[in-house]
C-alpha positions in Angstrom: -4.2 2.7 5.6 -4.2 0.7 8.8 -0.8 -0.7 9.7 -0.1 -3.1 12.5 3.5 -2.5 13.2 3.6 -5.1 16.0 2.9 -7.9 13.6 5.6 -7.0 11.1 9.4 -7.1 10.9 9.9 -3.4 10.3 13.7 -3.7 9.9 13.0 -5.2 6.4 10.5 -2.5 5.4 10.4 1.1 4.2 8.4 2.7 6.9 8.9 6.5 7.4 7.2 9.3 9.3 5.7 10.5 6.0 4.2 7.0 5.5 2.6 7.1 8.9 1.5 10.7 8.6 0.0 10.3 5.1 2.5 12.6 3.4 4.5 9.8 1.7 5.2 10.9 -1.9 2.7 13.7 -1.4 3.5 15.1 -4.9 1.8 12.0 -6.4 -1.2 11.8 -4.1 -3.4 14.3 -6.0 -2.8 12.6 -9.3 -3.4 9.1 -8.0 -6.5 10.0 -6.0 -8.1 12.4 -8.6 -9.6 9.5 -10.5 -11.4 6.2 -10.0 -9.5 3.3 -11.3 -10.9 0.0 -12.5 -7.6 -1.7 -12.1 -4.3 -0.7 -10.4 -1.3 -2.6 -11.5 1.6 -2.2 -9.1 4.9 -3.6 -10.3 7.6 -3.5 -7.6 4.8 -3.2 -5.0 7.0 -3.3 -1.9 4.5 -3.3 1.0 1.6 -2.4 -1.3 1.1 1.2 0.0 -0.6 2.7 -3.1 -2.9 -0.1 -4.2 -4.0 -0.8 -0.6 -4.7 2.9 0.1 -6.6 3.2 -3.2 -8.7 0.1 -2.5 -9.4 1.2 1.1 -10.5 4.7 0.0 -12.6 3.3 -2.9 -10.5 5.0 -5.6 -9.8 1.6 -7.1 -12.1 -1.4 -7.8 -9.2 -4.0 -8.1 -5.5 -4.2 -7.7 -2.8 -6.5 -8.8 0.5 -6.5 -6.9 3.8 -7.8 -8.2 6.7 -8.0 -5.8 9.8 -10.3 -6.0 10.9 -10.1 -2.3 9.2 -12.6 -0.1 9.2 -10.5 3.0 7.6 -7.6 1.1 4.9 -10.0 -0.2 4.3 -11.0 3.4 3.8 -7.4 4.3 1.3 -6.9 1.4 -0.7 -9.8 2.8 -0.6 -8.5 6.4 -1.6 -4.9 5.4 -4.3 -6.1 2.9 -5.9 -8.3 5.6 -5.6 -5.7 8.4 -7.5 -3.2 6.2 -10.5 -5.4 5.8 -10.0 -5.7 2.0 
């Protein structure tokens, strides 16, 4: 997933080295990417890491994001748009 850290307020986000290196929650990655999904429903989406990655890698056709925190919804929009989705 492409992330433009310069356009975001990272003090309100959950960035980590694992996130940037692609090892974030690595124990889930095989399960999540082993199938093609018609729809990904992400409740508590935070910055939208999983649905955006699945859309970007063509493992999902559509995604619905639910996030209550406004700053996180802003990040979803920024990351979604910066990945040409």
